[in-house]
C-alpha positions as CSV (number, residue, x, y, z in Angstrom):
1,M,0.0,0.0,0.0
2,S,1.4,3.4,-1.0
3,S,2.1,6.1,1.6
4,G,-0.5,8.2,-0.1
5,T,-3.1,5.5,0.4
6,V,-2.1,5.1,4.0
7,A,-2.4,8.8,4.6
8,R,-5.8,9.0,3.1
9,A,-7.0,6.0,5.1
10,G,-5.5,7.4,8.3
11,G,-7.0,10.8,7.6
12,G,-10.5,9.2,7.0
13,A,-10.2,7.2,10.3
14,L,-9.2,10.3,12.2
15,L,-12.0,12.3,10.7
16,A,-14.5,9.6,11.7
17,A,-13.1,9.5,15.2
18,L,-13.2,13.3,15.5
19,L,-16.9,13.3,14.4
20,L,-17.7,10.8,17.1
21,V,-16.1,13.1,19.6
22,A,-18.1,16.1,18.2
23,L,-21.3,14.1,18.7
24,N,-20.8,14.5,22.5
25,L,-19.9,18.2,22.6
26,R,-23.4,19.7,22.6
27,G,-25.8,16.8,23.2
28,P,-25.2,16.4,27.0
29,I,-25.9,20.1,27.4
30,T,-29.0,20.4,25.2
31,A,-30.5,17.3,26.7
32,L,-31.5,19.2,29.8
33,A,-33.8,21.8,28.2
34,P,-36.7,19.5,27.2
35,V,-37.0,18.2,30.8
36,V,-35.9,21.3,32.7
37,D,-39.4,21.8,34.1
38,D,-39.4,18.2,35.4
39,V,-36.0,18.6,36.9
40,R,-36.9,21.9,38.5
41,A,-40.1,20.5,40.0
42,D,-38.5,17.3,41.3
43,L,-35.4,19.0,42.8
44,A,-37.4,22.1,44.0
45,L,-35.3,24.6,42.0
46,S,-36.3,28.2,41.3
47,P,-36.5,29.3,37.7
48,A,-33.2,31.3,38.1
49,A,-31.6,28.2,39.6
50,A,-32.8,26.1,36.7
51,G,-31.4,28.6,34.4
52,L,-28.1,28.5,36.2
53,L,-28.1,24.7,35.9
54,T,-28.5,25.0,32.1
55,G,-25.8,27.7,32.0
56,L,-23.2,26.1,34.1
57,P,-21.5,24.3,31.1
58,V,-21.0,27.6,29.4
59,L,-19.6,29.1,32.5
60,C,-17.1,26.2,32.5
61,F,-16.2,27.1,28.9
62,A,-15.4,30.6,30.0
63,V,-13.5,29.8,33.1
64,L,-11.7,26.7,32.1
65,T,-10.8,27.4,28.4
66,P,-7.4,28.8,29.2
67,L,-6.6,25.8,31.4
68,A,-7.8,23.4,28.7
69,A,-5.6,25.1,26.1
70,V,-2.6,24.7,28.4
71,A,-3.5,21.0,29.1
72,L,-3.8,20.3,25.4
73,A,-0.5,21.9,24.7
74,R,1.3,19.8,27.4
75,A,-0.6,16.5,27.2
76,G,-1.5,16.4,23.6
77,T,-4.9,16.2,21.9
78,T,-5.2,12.4,21.8
79,R,-4.9,11.9,25.5
80,M,-6.9,14.9,26.5
81,L,-9.8,14.2,24.2
82,A,-10.0,10.6,25.4
83,A,-10.1,11.9,29.0
84,A,-12.8,14.3,28.0
85,L,-15.1,11.6,26.7
86,A,-14.6,9.5,29.8
87,T,-15.4,12.6,32.0
88,I,-18.5,13.4,30.0
89,L,-19.8,9.9,30.8
90,L,-19.0,10.3,34.5
91,G,-20.7,13.7,34.6
92,T,-23.8,12.4,32.9
93,L,-24.3,9.7,35.5
94,V,-23.6,12.1,38.4
95,R,-26.0,14.7,37.1
96,S,-28.8,12.1,36.7
97,F,-28.6,10.3,40.0
98,G,-26.9,12.6,42.5
99,G,-29.8,14.7,43.6
100,V,-29.4,18.5,43.8
101,P,-25.7,18.5,44.6
102,G,-25.1,15.9,41.9
103,A,-27.1,17.8,39.3
104,F,-24.8,20.8,39.7
105,V,-21.6,18.9,40.2
106,G,-22.3,16.6,37.3
107,T,-23.1,19.6,35.0
108,V,-19.8,21.2,35.9
109,V,-18.0,18.0,35.2
110,I,-19.7,17.8,31.8
111,G,-18.9,21.4,31.1
112,A,-15.2,20.9,32.0
113,A,-14.9,17.9,29.6
114,V,-16.7,19.7,26.7
115,T,-14.4,22.7,27.2
116,V,-11.4,20.4,26.3
117,G,-13.3,19.2,23.2
118,N,-14.2,22.8,22.2
119,I,-10.5,23.6,21.9
120,G,-9.0,20.3,21.0
121,V,-11.2,19.3,18.0
122,P,-10.7,22.6,16.0
123,L,-7.0,22.4,16.8
124,V,-6.8,19.0,15.2
125,I,-8.8,20.2,12.2
126,A,-6.5,23.2,11.6
127,R,-3.3,21.1,12.1
128,D,-4.2,17.9,10.3
129,F,-6.6,19.1,7.6
130,P,-5.0,22.4,6.6
131,T,-6.3,22.4,3.0
132,R,-9.9,21.4,4.0
133,V,-10.5,23.6,7.1
134,P,-14.0,25.0,6.0
135,R,-15.2,21.6,4.9
136,V,-14.1,19.7,7.9
137,M,-15.1,22.5,10.3
138,G,-18.6,22.3,8.6
139,L,-18.7,18.5,9.2
140,Y,-17.6,19.1,12.8
141,A,-20.4,21.6,13.4
142,A,-22.9,19.5,11.6
143,V,-22.3,16.5,13.9
144,M,-22.3,18.7,17.0
145,N,-25.8,20.0,15.9
146,S,-26.9,16.4,15.2
147,G,-26.0,15.5,18.7
148,A,-27.9,18.5,20.0
149,A,-30.9,17.7,17.9
150,L,-30.9,14.0,18.9
151,T,-30.9,14.8,22.6
152,T,-33.3,17.7,22.3
153,F,-35.8,15.5,20.4
154,G,-35.3,12.3,22.3
155,T,-35.0,13.2,25.9
156,A,-38.6,14.1,26.6
157,P,-40.0,10.9,25.1
158,L,-37.4,8.9,27.0
159,A,-38.2,10.8,30.2
160,G,-41.9,10.0,29.6
161,L,-41.1,6.3,29.6
162,V,-38.4,6.0,32.3
163,G,-38.2,9.3,34.1
164,W,-36.0,12.3,33.5
165,R,-33.0,10.7,35.4
166,W,-32.7,7.7,33.1
167,G,-33.8,9.9,30.1
168,L,-30.6,12.0,30.6
169,A,-28.4,9.1,31.6
170,A,-29.1,7.1,28.5
171,W,-27.1,9.5,26.4
172,G,-24.0,8.4,28.1
173,V,-23.8,5.6,25.5
174,L,-22.7,8.2,22.9
175,A,-19.6,8.9,25.0
176,V,-18.9,5.2,25.3
177,V,-19.1,4.7,21.5
178,A,-16.9,7.8,20.8
179,L,-14.3,6.7,23.3
180,A,-14.1,3.3,21.7
181,G,-13.7,4.8,18.3
182,W,-11.1,7.4,19.4
183,A,-9.1,4.7,21.2
184,R,-9.1,2.4,18.2
185,V,-7.8,5.0,15.9
186,H,-5.2,6.0,18.4
187,A,-4.0,2.4,18.7
188,R,-3.4,2.4,14.9
189,A,-1.1,5.4,15.1
190,T,2.5,4.3,15.2
191,G,3.8,4.5,18.7
192,G,0.8,6.6,19.8
193,A,2.3,9.5,18.0
194,G,0.6,12.7,16.9
195,W,-2.2,12.6,14.4
196,A,-0.2,14.6,11.9
197,R,1.7,11.5,10.8
198,V,-1.5,9.5,10.4
199,S,-3.3,12.1,8.3
200,R,-0.4,13.4,6.2
201,G,2.1,10.5,6.2
202,E,4.7,12.6,8.1
203,P,7.0,11.5,11.0
204,P,5.4,11.6,14.5
205,R,5.9,14.6,16.7
206,S,4.6,15.6,20.1
207,A,1.9,18.2,20.4
208,G,4.1,20.5,22.4
209,A,7.0,20.3,20.0
210,S,4.6,20.9,17.1
211,D,3.3,24.1,18.6
212,G,6.7,25.3,19.6
213,A,8.3,24.6,16.2
214,A,5.5,26.2,14.4
215,A,5.7,29.3,16.5
216,R,9.4,29.6,15.9
217,T,8.9,29.6,12.1
218,R,7.1,32.9,12.3
219,P,9.0,35.2,14.6
220,G,7.4,38.4,13.3
221,T,3.9,37.3,14.0
222,V,1.8,39.9,16.0
223,P,0.7,38.3,19.3
224,V,-2.9,37.1,19.2
225,L,-4.0,39.5,21.9
226,R,-2.7,42.5,20.0
227,R,-4.6,41.8,16.8
228,P,-7.8,43.8,16.2
229,V,-9.4,40.8,14.4
230,T,-9.2,38.8,17.6
231,W,-11.4,41.2,19.5
232,L,-13.8,41.5,16.7
233,L,-14.2,37.8,16.7
234,C,-14.5,37.8,20.5
235,T,-17.4,40.2,20.3
236,A,-19.1,38.3,17.5
237,F,-18.8,35.1,19.4
238,V,-20.4,36.8,22.4
239,G,-23.5,37.2,20.4
240,Q,-23.3,33.8,18.8
241,A,-22.8,31.8,22.0
242,A,-25.0,33.9,24.3
243,V,-28.0,33.7,22.0
244,Y,-27.5,30.1,21.1
245,M,-27.4,29.2,24.8
246,G,-30.4,31.4,25.6
247,V,-32.4,29.9,22.8
248,T,-31.4,26.3,23.6
249,A,-32.4,26.7,27.3
250,W,-35.7,28.5,26.8
251,L,-37.1,28.0,23.3
252,P,-39.3,25.1,24.4
253,S,-40.8,27.3,27.1
254,V,-41.3,30.2,24.7
255,L,-43.1,28.0,22.2
256,H,-45.3,26.5,24.9
257,D,-46.3,29.8,26.4
258,D,-46.5,32.1,23.3
259,A,-47.2,29.7,20.4
260,G,-49.5,27.3,22.3
261,L,-47.5,24.1,21.7
262,S,-47.6,21.2,24.2
263,R,-44.5,20.4,26.2
264,T,-43.6,17.5,24.0
265,G,-44.5,19.4,20.8
266,A,-42.4,22.4,22.0
267,G,-39.4,20.0,22.6
268,A,-39.8,18.6,19.1
269,A,-40.1,22.1,17.6
270,A,-36.9,23.1,19.4
271,A,-35.2,20.1,18.0
272,L,-36.0,21.4,14.6
273,F,-33.8,24.4,15.4
274,Q,-30.9,22.1,16.4
275,L,-31.5,19.6,13.5
276,L,-31.4,22.3,10.8
277,G,-28.0,23.3,12.1
278,V,-26.7,20.1,10.4
279,L,-27.7,21.5,7.0
280,G,-26.4,25.0,7.9
281,S,-23.0,23.5,8.8
282,V,-22.7,21.9,5.4
283,L,-24.0,24.8,3.4
284,A,-21.7,27.4,4.9
285,P,-18.4,25.9,3.6
286,A,-20.0,25.0,0.3
287,V,-21.0,28.6,-0.2
288,L,-17.5,29.9,0.8
289,A,-16.0,27.4,-1.6
290,R,-17.8,29.0,-4.4
291,R,-15.9,32.2,-3.7
292,A,-18.9,34.1,-2.3
293,P,-17.9,37.3,-0.6
294,P,-17.4,36.4,3.1
295,R,-19.1,39.6,4.3
296,A,-22.1,39.0,2.2
297,V,-22.3,35.4,3.6
298,V,-22.1,36.8,7.1
299,L,-24.9,39.4,6.5
300,V,-27.3,36.8,5.1
301,V,-26.5,34.3,7.9
302,C,-27.0,37.0,10.6
303,A,-30.3,38.2,9.1
304,C,-31.6,34.6,9.3
305,W,-30.4,34.3,12.9
306,L,-32.1,37.5,13.8
307,S,-35.4,36.3,12.4
308,L,-36.0,34.1,15.4
309,P,-36.4,36.6,18.2
310,V,-38.0,39.2,15.8
311,G,-40.3,36.6,14.4
312,L,-41.4,35.2,17.8
313,L,-42.1,38.8,18.9
314,L,-44.1,39.8,15.9
315,A,-45.6,36.5,14.6
316,P,-45.2,33.6,17.1
317,G,-47.5,31.5,15.0
318,G,-44.8,31.4,12.3
319,W,-42.4,29.7,14.7
320,A,-41.6,26.9,12.2
321,L,-40.2,29.4,9.7
322,W,-38.3,31.3,12.3
323,A,-36.8,28.2,13.8
324,T,-35.9,26.9,10.4
325,L,-34.0,30.1,9.3
326,A,-32.3,30.5,12.7
327,G,-31.4,26.8,12.9
328,L,-29.6,27.1,9.5
329,A,-28.0,30.3,10.6
330,Q,-26.7,29.4,14.0
331,A,-24.6,26.6,12.7
332,A,-23.5,28.4,9.6
333,N,-22.4,31.3,11.7
334,F,-20.3,29.1,14.0
335,V,-18.6,27.5,11.0
336,V,-17.7,30.8,9.3
337,L,-16.5,32.3,12.6
338,F,-14.1,29.6,13.4
339,T,-13.0,29.3,9.8
340,V,-11.9,32.9,10.2
341,V,-10.0,31.9,13.3
342,A,-8.2,29.1,11.6
343,A,-7.4,31.2,8.5
344,V,-6.0,34.3,10.2
345,A,-4.3,32.9,13.3
346,G,-1.3,31.5,11.5
347,T,0.6,28.8,13.4
348,P,-1.0,25.9,15.3
349,A,0.0,27.6,18.6
350,D,-1.7,30.8,17.5
351,V,-4.8,28.9,16.4
352,R,-5.0,27.4,19.9
353,R,-4.4,30.8,21.5
354,M,-6.9,32.7,19.4
355,S,-9.6,30.0,19.7
356,A,-9.1,29.9,23.4
357,T,-9.4,33.7,23.7
358,V,-12.5,33.9,21.5
359,Q,-14.2,31.1,23.4
360,T,-13.2,32.4,26.8
361,V,-14.7,35.9,26.1
362,G,-17.8,34.6,24.3
363,Y,-18.7,31.8,26.7
364,G,-18.0,34.2,29.6
365,V,-21.0,36.2,28.6
366,A,-23.0,33.2,27.3
367,A,-22.7,31.5,30.7
368,A,-25.0,34.1,32.3
369,T,-27.5,34.2,29.4
370,P,-29.8,31.3,30.4
371,S,-30.1,32.5,34.0
372,A,-30.5,36.1,32.8
373,V,-33.2,35.2,30.4
374,G,-35.1,33.2,33.1
375,A,-34.8,36.1,35.5
376,L,-36.1,38.6,32.9
377,H,-39.0,36.3,32.2
378,T,-39.8,36.1,35.8
379,A,-39.5,39.9,36.4
380,T,-41.6,40.8,33.4
381,S,-44.0,37.9,33.4
382,G,-43.5,37.4,29.7
383,W,-41.0,36.7,26.9
384,T,-41.0,40.1,25.2
385,V,-38.1,41.6,27.1
386,P,-35.9,38.5,26.9
387,L,-36.5,38.2,23.2
388,V,-35.6,41.9,22.7
389,A,-32.4,41.4,24.6
390,L,-31.4,38.4,22.5
391,G,-32.2,40.4,19.3
392,A,-29.9,43.2,20.5
393,L,-27.0,40.7,21.0
394,L,-27.5,39.5,17.5
395,V,-27.3,43.0,16.1
396,L,-24.0,43.5,17.9
397,M,-22.8,40.2,16.5
398,T,-23.8,41.2,13.0
399,A,-21.7,44.4,13.1
400,T,-18.5,42.8,14.5
401,H,-18.7,39.6,12.6
402,T,-19.1,41.4,9.3
403,A,-16.0,43.5,10.1
404,A,-14.0,40.4,11.1
405,A,-15.1,38.5,8.0
406,G,-13.1,40.9,5.9
407,A,-10.0,39.1,7.0
408,L,-11.2,35.8,5.5
409,P,-10.1,35.2,1.9
410,R,-12.5,33.6,-0.4
411,A,-12.1,29.9,0.1
412,R,-10.9,27.5,-2.5
413,A,-13.0,24.5,-3.4
């Protein structure tokens, strides 16, 4: 077998393993929303406390992202992503069966593990699929949204059959499958070396050495924190992450209260928002590959995203259209944003640093969003003010993301 064939086979196996990891990076978080009222009633939580429970993973993203970036640089992506999957399984079980303390502790454990995946998977994509970043990033986002849609759609029916505890715990099987797939591909890598050799047929090298060597090849590079595009991307991701988390946490409740859907129907409708993200994740790199102007792409995507809060305010009966447009947009926006990160950062070390900075700032604001939305709803006895606030965040996102997209060259097919 030729080295090229080996490289292609190794790259395909690595991609499949990465996608199994991605399947676990949103599902454990979104699984809670369809049964949050059951959890709140059973554990005697206030609406604000329930909002905090749904927002804790995002708080972990904000607080732990710098530590996750350091751990990935020192221990390597292979080891850390395997540990993350095992930890997601542990957190899922603790959250389901540990009572009130376990619900919060298990959610923090899940959030910490997903934080590692948030940094580690894009780092592997930028390093090992350098000529296919938009396409592979799109697949990554598509599978994340598939996991979110699966748990959003499936948790309420499962909970109806076996209770919310087993309904949440059942999704731990996804982590088991992903861990088995990741370990199998790792076992095929010669000497357990870095994935670069597997996907490109190059000699093995450690993650730390890779980052250091890459950084030394570009001594004139402006530090990540001193680049204006970094802070534009940070602000854009504030809007993206905050609104995504607010919508994920409370869309079923909004649809139940304002559109008149049943609890089960509202959960299924919210799953539409997540499921259409799969298509949006695939469409975004396809459009960029056709040399569409990046800023035009961002403006269209942001307009579709904004249709959800505006549409629910003005015409809640049209929820299916608004959820469809926003579902496509939220995933497409994520792909374009992190494609910009991979394109402008430069070295693998700078990709890691810029991605960590963007996620720390964005998730720092997003962590408070579910709780803030719940508190606004309680204070105003309605969803008008929360939806206006989410719309304002999307307007800010539109302005900054459009400016940042100017740094993204038109992608090649």
